[in-house]
C-alpha positions in Angstrom: 0.2 0.1 0.0 1.4 3.7 -0.5 -1.1 6.3 1.2 0.4 10.1 1.5 0.7 11.8 5.0 -2.2 14.2 3.4 -4.3 11.7 1.9 -4.2 10.3 5.4 -5.6 13.4 6.8 -8.0 13.8 4.8 -9.3 10.7 4.6 -9.8 10.9 8.4 -11.0 14.2 8.6 -7.4 15.0 11.1 -5.7 17.7 11.8 -2.1 17.6 11.5 -0.4 18.7 14.4 3.3 18.7 13.4 5.2 19.5 9.9 4.0 16.7 6.5 7.7 15.2 5.6 6.2 14.5 2.3 7.0 10.3 3.3 4.3 7.5 2.3 2.9 5.1 4.7 3.1 1.5 3.4 1.4 -0.2 6.0 -1.1 0.0 8.4 -0.2 -0.7 12.5 -2.0 -1.0 15.6 0.5 -3.0 17.5 4.0 -1.8 17.8 5.1 -5.7 18.7 4.4 -6.1 14.7 5.5 -3.4 13.3 6.5 -2.6 10.0 9.6 0.2 8.9 7.5 3.1 6.7 4.1 1.8 8.8 1.2 4.6 9.5 0.9 3.7 13.5 -3.5 3.9 14.6 -2.9 3.9 18.7 -5.7 2.1 20.2 -6.6 2.6 23.8 -8.0 -0.2 25.5 -9.3 -1.2 29.1 -6.2 -2.3 30.2 -3.6 -0.4 28.1 -3.4 2.5 26.0 -1.6 2.7 22.7 -0.7 6.5 22.8 1.9 5.3 25.0 4.0 3.4 22.6 3.7 6.3 19.4 7.2 7.1 20.6 8.2 3.4 20.6 6.7 2.6 17.1 8.6 6.0 15.9 11.6 4.0 16.9 10.9 1.3 15.1 10.4 2.6 11.7 6.9 4.2 11.6 6.5 6.9 9.5 3.2 8.8 10.7 0.9 8.3 13.6 -2.9 9.1 14.4 -3.6 10.7 18.3 -7.0 11.1 20.2 -4.3 13.5 22.8 -5.2 17.4 21.2 -1.8 18.2 23.3 -0.2 15.3 21.8 4.1 16.5 21.8 4.9 18.1 18.1 8.5 17.4 19.0 7.9 13.8 17.6 10.2 12.9 15.5 6.8 11.8 13.1 3.9 13.4 11.9 1.2 13.5 14.0 -2.7 13.5 12.9 -5.5 14.4 15.6 -8.6 12.9 15.5 -11.7 12.5 17.3 -11.3 8.7 17.5 -8.6 6.4 16.6 -11.0 3.3 16.0 -13.0 5.6 13.1 -10.2 7.0 11.8 -9.2 3.5 10.9 -12.9 2.5 9.3 -12.8 5.3 7.4 -9.1 5.1 5.9 -10.0 1.6 5.4 -13.0 3.0 3.2 -10.6 5.2 1.1 -8.3 2.8 0.3 -11.0 0.4 -0.7 -12.5 2.4 -3.1 -9.3 3.9 -4.1 -8.7 0.0 -5.3 -10.9 -2.0 -8.4 -11.6 -5.0 -6.5 -14.7 -6.7 -5.9 -15.6 -7.1 -2.1 -17.4 -10.5 -1.2 -18.2 -9.9 2.5 -20.1 -12.4 4.9 -21.7 -12.2 8.4 -23.8 -14.7 10.4 -24.0 -16.3 14.0 -21.6 -19.4 13.1 -19.7 -20.3 10.3 -18.4 -17.2 9.0 -14.3 -17.8 9.2 -15.0 -21.3 7.2 -17.3 -20.1 4.4 -14.8 -17.1 3.9 -11.8 -19.1 3.4 -13.7 -22.0 1.5 -15.1 -18.5 -0.9 -11.6 -17.1 -1.0 -9.8 -20.4 -2.3 -12.7 -20.9 -4.4 -12.0 -17.4 -6.1 -8.5 -18.0 -6.2 -9.3 -20.3 -9.1 -10.1 -17.3 -11.4 -9.0 -13.3 -9.2 -6.1 -12.3 -7.9 -7.5 -13.0 -4.1 -6.8 -12.0 -1.1 -9.0 -12.5 2.3 -9.5 -11.9 6.3 -6.6 -11.9 8.4 -7.2 -15.6 10.2 -10.4 -13.8 12.0 -9.9 -11.0 12.0 -13.5 -9.2 11.6 -13.6 -6.6 14.1 -13.6 -3.1 13.9 -10.0 -3.0 14.5 -8.9 -6.1 12.8 -11.7 -5.8 9.1 -9.6 -2.7 8.2 -6.2 -4.0 8.5 -7.1 -7.0 6.3 -8.0 -4.2 3.6 -5.3 -2.5 4.2 -3.7 -5.8 2.4 -4.8 -5.1 -0.4 -1.9 -4.1 -3.3 -2.0 -3.3 -7.2 -3.2 -5.9 -9.0 -6.1 -7.9 -7.0 -9.1 -8.6 -8.2 -11.3 -9.8 -5.1 -10.9 -9.4 -1.1 -12.9 -11.3 1.6 -13.8 -9.9 4.8 -15.6 -11.3 7.5 -17.8 -9.0 9.5 -18.2 -10.0 12.9 -20.2 -8.7 16.0 -21.2 -8.5 19.2 -23.3 -5.7 19.6 -26.0 -4.2 17.1 -24.4 -1.7 15.0 -20.9 -3.0 14.4 -21.7 -5.0 11.4 -22.9 -1.6 9.8 -20.0 -0.1 10.5 -18.2 -2.8 8.9 -20.1 -3.0 6.2 -19.9 1.2 5.3 -16.3 0.4 5.9 -15.8 -2.5 3.3 -18.5 -1.2 1.0 -19.0 -4.9 -0.5 -20.5 -5.9 -3.8 -21.0 -9.4 -2.7 -22.4 -10.0 0.7 -23.7 -13.6 2.7 -25.2 -14.6 5.8 -24.1 -17.8 6.6 -26.7 -18.7 10.0 -28.8 -17.0 12.9 -28.1 -18.2 15.7 -27.8 -17.9 19.4 -24.7 -15.0 18.9 -24.1 -12.5 21.8 -27.7 -12.9 23.3 -26.0 -10.9 26.4 -26.8 -8.6 24.5 -29.7 -9.3 22.4 -33.4 -9.8 23.6 -34.2 -12.6 21.0 -32.8 -14.2 17.5 -34.6 -11.7 15.6 -32.3 -9.0 17.3 -29.1 -11.3 16.2 -31.2 -11.0 12.7 -31.0 -7.6 12.7 -28.1 -6.7 13.7 -26.4 -8.9 11.0 -28.5 -8.3 8.2 -26.9 -4.2 8.4 -24.1 -6.5 6.4 -26.7 -4.3 3.5 -26.1 -1.2 4.7 -22.9 -0.7 3.0 -23.7 -2.9 0.4 -23.1 -1.4 -3.6 -25.8 -0.2 -6.1 -27.3 -2.9 -7.8 -25.0 -5.5 -5.1 -26.2 -9.2 -4.5 -27.0 -10.8 -1.2 -26.7 -14.4 -0.6 -28.7 -16.0 2.1 -28.8 -19.2 3.7 -32.6 -20.5 2.2 -32.7 -22.8 5.2 -32.7 -20.6 8.1 -36.0 -19.2 8.5 -35.4 -16.2 10.0 -33.2 -15.6 7.0 -35.9 -16.4 4.6 -38.3 -14.1 6.6 -40.5 -11.1 5.6 -37.8 -8.9 7.8 -35.6 -9.9 5.6 -36.8 -10.1 2.5 -37.7 -6.2 3.1 -34.1 -5.3 4.0 -32.9 -7.1 1.3 -35.8 -5.8 -1.9 -33.2 -3.4 -3.0 -30.5 -5.6 -4.2 -30.6 -9.1 -5.6 -30.9 -11.8 -3.2 -30.4 -15.9 -3.5 -31.8 -18.3 -1.0 -29.4 -21.1 -1.4 -30.6 -24.4 0.3 -31.8 -27.3 0.7 -33.1 -27.5 -2.4 -29.9 -27.0 -4.4 -28.4 -30.3 -2.7 -28.8 -33.6 -4.9 -26.0 -35.2 -3.2 -24.4 -35.2 0.7 -22.8 -38.1 1.7 -20.0 -39.4 3.8 -16.3 -40.1 2.0 -13.3 -42.0 2.7 -11.3 -40.2 5.5 -13.5 -37.6 7.0 -14.8 -36.1 3.5 -18.4 -34.9 2.0 -19.4 -35.9 -1.2 -21.5 -33.2 -2.8 -23.8 -32.3 -5.6 -25.5 -28.9 -6.0 -27.3 -27.6 -8.8 -27.8 -24.0 -9.3 -29.3 -21.7 -12.1 -29.1 -24.8 -14.5 -25.3 -26.1 -13.4 -24.6 -29.1 -11.7 -21.5 -29.0 -9.8 -19.8 -31.9 -8.1 -17.4 -31.1 -5.3 -15.7 -33.5 -2.3 -15.5 -30.9 1.0 -12.7 -32.3 2.9 -13.9 -32.2 6.1 -17.3 -33.7 7.4 -20.7 -32.2 8.9 -23.7 -31.1 7.1 -23.1 -27.7 8.1 -19.6 -27.5 6.2 -22.1 -28.9 2.7 -24.5 -25.0 4.0 -20.8 -23.6 4.1 -19.7 -24.9 0.8 -23.1 -24.3 -1.1 -22.5 -20.7 -0.3 -19.2 -20.1 -1.3 -20.3 -22.4 -4.4 -23.6 -20.0 -5.6 -20.7 -16.6 -4.6 -18.3 -18.3 -7.3 -20.8 -19.2 -9.7 -22.2 -15.5 -9.1 -19.0 -14.5 -10.1 -18.2 -16.6 -13.5 -16.0 -19.8 -11.8 -16.6 -22.6 -13.7 -18.0 -25.8 -11.7 -14.4 -27.7 -12.9 -12.9 -24.5 -11.3 -14.6 -25.0 -8.0 -14.3 -28.6 -7.5 -10.3 -28.0 -7.5 -10.6 -25.5 -5.5 -12.0 -28.0 -2.7 -9.4 -29.8 -3.6 -6.9 -27.7 -2.2 -9.2 -26.5 0.8 -7.5 -26.8 4.2 -10.5 -26.0 7.5 -9.3 -23.3 9.4 -6.8 -24.1 12.9 -9.1 -25.0 15.2 -12.6 -26.2 13.1 -13.4 -29.5 12.4 -9.5 -29.8 12.2 -9.5 -34.1 12.8 -6.1 -36.2 13.5 -5.0 -39.2 14.6 -2.9 -39.3 17.7 -1.6 -42.1 20.5 -4.4 -44.5 18.8 -7.2 -42.3 18.3 -9.1 -39.9 16.4 -9.2 -36.6 17.4 -12.1 -33.8 16.3 -10.5 -30.7 17.2 -12.5 -27.9 17.4 -11.7 -25.9 19.8 -11.8 -22.4 17.5 -14.9 -21.8 19.4 -18.8 -22.2 20.2 -22.2 -21.8 20.3 -25.0 -24.2 20.9 -25.9 -24.8 16.8 -21.8 -25.4 16.5 -21.8 -27.5 19.4 -24.4 -29.4 18.2 -23.6 -29.9 14.5 -19.7 -31.2 16.2 -21.5 -33.7 18.2 -23.0 -35.1 15.1 -19.9 -35.5 13.3 -18.8 -37.1 16.2 -21.5 -39.3 16.6 -20.5 -40.9 12.8 -17.8 -42.0 13.5 -16.9 -45.6 14.9 -14.9 -46.5 18.3 -16.1 -44.9 21.8 -17.4 -41.7 21.3 -15.9 -39.2 23.4 -17.0 -35.7 24.1 -14.9 -32.8 25.9 -17.0 -29.8 25.9 -16.6 -26.4 27.6 -18.9 -23.0 28.5 -20.4 -21.7 25.4 -20.3 -18.1 26.9 -22.2 -14.9 26.1 -25.1 -16.6 26.1 -26.6 -13.9 28.2 -29.8 -15.4 30.4 -30.1 -18.9 28.0 -26.9 -19.8 28.8 -28.1 -22.6 31.6 -30.9 -23.4 29.0 -28.1 -24.4 26.3 -26.0 -26.1 27.9 -28.4 -28.5 29.7 -30.1 -28.9 26.0 -26.2 -29.7 24.5 -25.9 -32.5 27.3 -28.7 -33.4 26.2 -28.4 -34.1 22.9 -25.3 -35.3 23.4 -26.9 -38.2 25.5 -29.3 -38.6 22.4 -27.1 -38.8 19.8 -25.2 -41.6 21.4 -22.1 -40.0 23.5 -20.3 -42.5 24.9 -18.0 -40.6 27.6 -18.9 -36.9 28.6 -16.4 -34.9 29.9 -17.7 -31.0 30.4 -15.4 -28.5 31.8 -15.9 -25.1 33.4 -18.3 -23.3 35.2 -21.6 -23.4 32.6 -21.2 -26.7 31.6 -21.5 -28.2 35.4 -25.6 -27.7 33.2 -24.4 -29.7 29.9 -23.2 -32.8 32.6 -26.7 -32.3 34.6 -28.4 -32.2 30.9 -26.3 -35.2 30.0 -26.9 -37.3 33.1 -30.9 -36.4 33.4 -31.3 -37.3 29.6 -31.4 -41.3 30.6 -28.8 -42.4 28.1 -26.0 -44.7 28.2 -23.1 -43.0 28.0 -21.3 -41.6 31.1 -20.8 -37.8 32.3 -18.2 -36.2 34.5 -17.3 -32.5 35.6 -14.4 -30.3 36.3 -14.1 -26.9 37.0 -11.0 -26.3 35.1 -9.3 -27.6 32.1 -6.3 -28.0 34.6 -8.0 -30.5 35.8 -8.0 -33.2 33.4 -6.0 -35.3 33.0 -6.4 -36.8 28.9 -4.5 -40.3 29.9 -6.5 -41.4 33.1 -10.1 -41.2 31.0 -9.0 -41.8 27.3 -7.9 -44.9 25.9 -7.2 -46.8 22.2 -9.6 -46.7 19.5 -12.0 -43.2 21.0 -13.1 -40.7 18.8 -12.2 -37.5 20.9 -14.2 -34.1 20.0 -13.0 -31.1 22.0 -15.4 -28.1 21.9 -15.5 -24.4 23.7 -15.8 -21.3 23.0 -12.6 -19.4 22.3 -12.1 -18.1 26.0 -12.4 -21.5 27.3 -8.5 -21.9 25.6 -8.9 -25.6 25.1 -6.5 -25.6 22.5 -4.5 -26.7 25.3 -6.5 -29.7 25.9 -5.9 -30.5 22.9 -2.1 -30.1 23.3 -2.0 -32.2 26.5 -4.1 -35.3 24.4 -1.2 -35.8 21.8 1.5 -35.2 24.4 -0.2 -37.3 26.6 0.9 -41.2 27.1 -1.2 -44.1 26.1 -4.1 -44.2 27.8 -5.7 -47.0 30.1 -8.8 -45.8 31.4 -11.8 -47.7 31.6 -15.6 -46.3 32.1 -18.0 -46.1 34.9 -21.1 -44.5 36.0 -21.6 -40.8 36.2 -19.6 -38.5 39.0 -18.1 -35.2 39.7 -14.6 -34.4 39.7 -14.9 -31.7 42.0 -17.1 -34.3 44.6 -15.4 -37.5 44.7 -15.9 -38.3 48.0 -20.0 -37.6 47.7 -19.8 -39.7 44.5 -22.1 -42.8 43.6 -18.7 -44.3 42.2 -15.2 -44.2 41.7 -14.1 -44.1 38.0 -12.1 -47.7 38.4 -8.4 -47.1 38.2 -5.8 -48.8 36.1 
């Protein structure tokens, strides 16, 4: 990227506090730990830190300019300072300026679950025909998404951007900044329910993706989601070309070898045969959305099929590996009721003893207890043989599992540190590991990889925190 200091001032509505050196910013950074020579430094103030305190360090590491919210910022710094009312707002405004400066098509993805996987599928499909950039990892908020926009370079043709939120109004800001040509919404579920009264509120928040959609743009909605096919959604997208791919467009969805799913889609007269290299019905829907985006942008069925041959799921999302005689389903990145249910279905489609290691699902507000109990019941009803529930809220998963009357065994741990894989897992197990991001269940995956071969044999339901009062101790080797 190349942005003049005068362009930064104009795009952000800022005011230069000292001299314009005439240098050009070649990158944008909010973190001095990863700053590059030639960067514009954008300090962000957080609850426990303030990036303004590091402007000097940014200059020492090669930043050529910095934004500031401090009107009384020292003007004797070695780099130009641009005063703005809000550095967060300025970051979005600058991203919009930069996006409009480049002749790229922007595809934006929102929804309650599956955003990152769908984003990566879409990017893989479009890269078969276009020079494509995508959101960095899951940088999908008002800080991360602009940083992904700034990755666009001359010659790039498509930018695929993920848009996340936890409050109303956030997706609107992201969409206005990105000005997408195509918008996709994966589904509507129990997302950040501590900030919404109900799923209808979540629907409205995700539909904000249409607020920045360019005139004549296309919006692609999950045709199997009752809220996305509701009158509320129809009114919101009436000004655009709207498509609703769903089950009616899936001619085949069947398990393949090596945890694959073979699919045949039919869309607007075209038949597309692909193999999704990960299991799960929700992955089929994600693949369908990516396929529709590809076809709408002129990618051929053969190119789409080739894209899925190269696709690898994002880290921590239904990554399946084998270790110490076990099959492990690493789905630790995040969790909500819908994604946990789908992961349990994947687990229970496997042979051997089916073990679910589940943790808290955060940000569910006043429905948290009910949703955790429902997950426990769902696990029991679908044939989980051993449930290991970890965390404060996951006690309700354990209780729902124990009360559902299935044949499985359940146990609850207060913390992940209390769980020792070698005591509870054994050769031949298929093990699902899933929880919200804040639970840091990637540490459990690491434990499983490094643990010695397990020897434990299951007993009856007990709670680890109350072993002295349990009905029966787990048999020990």
